[in-house]
C-alpha positions as CSV (number, residue, x, y, z in Angstrom):
1,M,-54.3,-0.8,5.5
2,K,-52.8,-4.1,6.6
3,H,-51.0,-4.7,3.2
4,F,-49.6,-1.2,3.2
5,F,-47.7,-1.9,6.5
6,V,-46.6,-5.3,5.2
7,F,-45.2,-3.4,1.9
8,I,-43.5,-0.9,3.7
9,T,-42.0,-3.4,6.1
10,M,-40.5,-5.3,2.7
11,I,-39.3,-2.2,1.4
12,T,-37.2,-1.3,4.7
13,M,-35.7,-4.7,4.7
14,V,-34.4,-4.7,1.2
15,S,-33.3,-1.4,1.9
16,C,-31.2,-2.6,4.6
17,N,-29.9,-5.4,2.8
18,S,-28.7,-3.4,-0.1
19,Q,-26.9,-1.1,2.5
20,G,-25.5,-3.8,4.0
21,K,-24.0,-5.2,0.8
22,R,-22.6,-1.9,-0.2
23,K,-20.9,-1.5,3.2
24,Q,-17.1,-1.0,2.7
25,L,-14.3,-2.9,4.5
26,G,-11.8,-1.1,6.6
27,K,-11.7,2.2,8.6
28,T,-10.1,4.7,6.3
29,D,-10.5,5.7,2.6
30,F,-7.2,3.8,2.1
31,Q,-8.1,0.5,3.8
32,K,-11.6,0.6,2.1
33,S,-10.1,1.5,-1.1
34,L,-7.6,-1.4,-1.0
35,N,-10.3,-4.0,0.1
36,S,-12.6,-3.3,-2.6
37,K,-9.8,-3.8,-5.1
38,F,-9.1,-7.2,-3.5
39,K,-12.7,-8.2,-3.5
40,D,-13.4,-7.4,-7.2
41,A,-12.5,-10.5,-9.2
42,T,-11.5,-8.0,-12.1
43,T,-9.0,-6.2,-10.0
44,S,-7.9,-8.4,-7.2
45,P,-4.5,-10.2,-6.9
46,L,-6.0,-12.9,-5.0
47,T,-6.2,-16.6,-6.4
48,K,-9.6,-18.0,-6.8
49,K,-9.4,-19.6,-3.6
50,G,-8.4,-16.6,-1.9
51,L,-11.0,-14.4,-3.5
52,K,-13.6,-17.0,-2.5
53,S,-12.6,-16.7,1.4
54,F,-11.6,-12.9,1.4
55,K,-13.3,-11.2,4.4
56,G,-11.0,-7.9,4.3
57,L,-7.0,-7.3,4.5
58,D,-5.4,-7.4,8.1
59,F,-4.4,-4.0,8.7
60,Y,-2.3,-2.6,11.9
61,P,-4.1,0.0,14.0
62,V,-3.8,3.3,12.4
63,N,-1.1,5.4,14.2
64,E,-0.1,9.0,13.7
65,T,3.3,8.3,14.6
66,Y,4.1,6.7,11.4
67,K,2.8,9.6,9.5
68,V,6.1,11.8,9.1
69,K,7.2,14.7,7.7
70,A,10.1,14.0,5.7
71,K,12.9,15.9,4.3
72,I,13.6,15.0,0.7
73,E,16.8,15.3,-1.1
74,K,16.8,14.9,-4.9
75,T,19.3,12.8,-6.6
76,P,18.9,14.1,-10.3
77,D,22.6,12.6,-11.2
78,S,21.8,8.9,-9.9
79,P,22.4,6.1,-12.6
80,T,19.4,4.2,-13.5
81,F,18.7,1.4,-11.0
82,N,18.0,-2.2,-12.4
83,F,15.5,-3.7,-9.6
84,P,15.5,-7.6,-9.7
85,T,12.2,-9.1,-9.3
86,T,10.5,-12.3,-8.3
87,T,10.8,-13.3,-11.7
88,D,13.4,-12.9,-14.6
89,R,11.6,-9.6,-15.3
90,V,14.2,-6.5,-14.6
91,A,12.6,-3.3,-13.4
92,V,14.2,-0.1,-14.4
93,Y,14.1,2.6,-12.1
94,E,15.7,6.2,-11.2
95,K,16.8,7.1,-8.0
96,Y,14.6,10.3,-7.4
97,G,15.9,11.2,-4.0
98,V,16.7,10.2,-0.4
99,I,14.1,11.0,2.2
100,T,15.1,11.3,5.9
101,F,12.6,11.6,8.9
102,T,12.4,10.6,12.7
103,I,10.1,8.4,14.4
104,E,10.5,7.5,17.9
105,N,13.5,9.4,18.3
106,K,15.2,7.6,15.5
107,E,16.4,9.3,12.4
108,L,15.8,7.3,9.5
109,K,16.5,7.5,5.8
110,L,14.9,5.8,2.6
111,A,15.6,5.9,-1.2
112,I,12.8,6.8,-3.2
113,Y,12.5,5.7,-6.7
114,K,10.7,6.8,-10.3
115,N,9.9,4.5,-12.7
116,K,12.2,5.1,-15.9
117,F,9.4,4.4,-18.2
118,S,6.4,5.3,-16.5
119,T,3.3,6.2,-18.8
120,E,1.8,9.9,-19.1
121,K,-0.8,8.2,-16.6
122,Y,1.8,7.6,-14.0
123,K,4.4,10.4,-14.4
124,N,4.0,11.9,-11.0
125,H,4.1,8.5,-9.1
126,L,7.0,7.5,-7.0
127,F,8.0,4.3,-5.7
128,L,8.9,3.6,-2.2
129,P,9.9,0.2,-1.1
130,F,11.2,-0.6,2.4
131,L,12.0,-3.4,4.9
132,D,11.7,-3.3,8.6
133,K,11.8,-5.3,11.7
134,T,8.2,-6.9,11.3
135,N,9.3,-8.5,8.2
136,G,8.6,-12.0,8.3
137,T,6.8,-11.8,11.6
138,T,3.7,-9.8,11.6
139,S,4.4,-8.1,8.0
140,Y,5.1,-9.5,4.5
141,G,8.9,-10.9,4.5
142,G,9.5,-9.2,1.2
143,G,8.9,-5.7,2.5
144,R,6.2,-3.4,1.4
145,F,5.5,-0.4,-0.5
146,I,4.2,2.9,-0.3
147,D,2.7,5.4,-3.1
148,V,3.9,8.8,-3.2
149,L,3.5,11.7,-5.8
150,T,5.9,14.3,-7.0
151,T,2.8,16.9,-6.3
152,D,3.1,15.9,-2.7
153,E,6.4,17.8,-2.5
154,Q,6.1,21.0,-0.5
155,K,8.1,24.1,-1.3
156,D,10.1,23.7,1.8
157,G,11.6,20.6,0.7
158,T,9.5,18.1,2.7
159,I,7.1,15.4,1.7
160,E,4.4,13.7,3.8
161,I,5.0,9.7,4.1
162,D,2.1,7.8,5.4
163,F,3.3,4.2,6.8
164,N,-0.2,3.5,7.4
165,K,-0.7,3.3,3.8
166,A,2.0,0.7,3.3
167,Y,0.7,-2.3,1.4
168,N,2.1,-5.7,0.2
169,P,3.4,-6.5,-3.3
170,Y,1.1,-8.5,-5.2
171,C,3.8,-11.5,-4.9
172,A,2.5,-12.0,-1.5
173,Y,-0.7,-13.1,-2.6
174,S,-0.2,-15.1,-5.8
175,D,3.1,-16.2,-7.6
176,R,1.7,-15.2,-10.8
177,Y,3.0,-11.8,-10.4
178,S,6.6,-10.2,-10.9
179,C,7.3,-7.7,-8.3
180,P,10.5,-5.7,-7.6
181,I,12.8,-6.9,-4.8
182,T,13.1,-4.1,-1.9
183,P,16.8,-3.1,-1.9
184,R,18.5,-4.0,1.9
185,D,19.7,-0.2,1.8
186,N,16.2,0.5,2.4
187,Y,16.0,-1.3,5.4
188,L,14.7,0.7,8.9
189,D,16.1,-0.7,11.8
190,I,12.7,-0.5,13.6
191,E,9.4,-1.8,13.6
192,I,6.8,-0.2,11.5
193,K,3.8,-1.3,12.9
194,A,1.5,0.5,10.2
195,G,-0.4,-0.5,7.1
196,V,-1.2,-3.8,5.6
197,K,0.0,-7.0,7.7
198,A,1.2,-10.3,6.4
199,Y,-1.1,-12.4,4.4
200,Q,-2.3,-15.5,5.6
201,K,-2.9,-17.9,2.5
């Protein structure tokens, strides 16, 4: 009987340790998914040194103030936009539309883009880069991105934008990446304290 209890105790300890290893970092599904990607050497943009010391990304507290219902005005006749990048590469996008929304009683607007040469897998993906007053202090100086889907559009001409899902371009973590540079026109004259914070290398 004594050996039986020892065996059960060992099984319980192993089980607890396994659960600890499977525990995901983050408070929301977005945070957990992003941390999981960064922790995995096959998908992480971190350098080998950064990956070795990685203990999870730093996020602003989740704040529903930064989850907004935006009005979208599509711009189908806009010319192709050539985004300069952090390398010699040029990223080609189409201006999909302009979104307008309100945060802290301020009416704000941003241009939203669609990759000109997106694959079938990403045909419904939209690209929303933005700058704000936190850049260079608590958030990455080059601005942040939000992924939006065309399927998120509602029949009333609105689309939900959640700044709590704002993330840094991979260039914030390693200089081996080529990232689109956020246009100055997409500057918000407000602090967006939501999403991923600046990465401390």
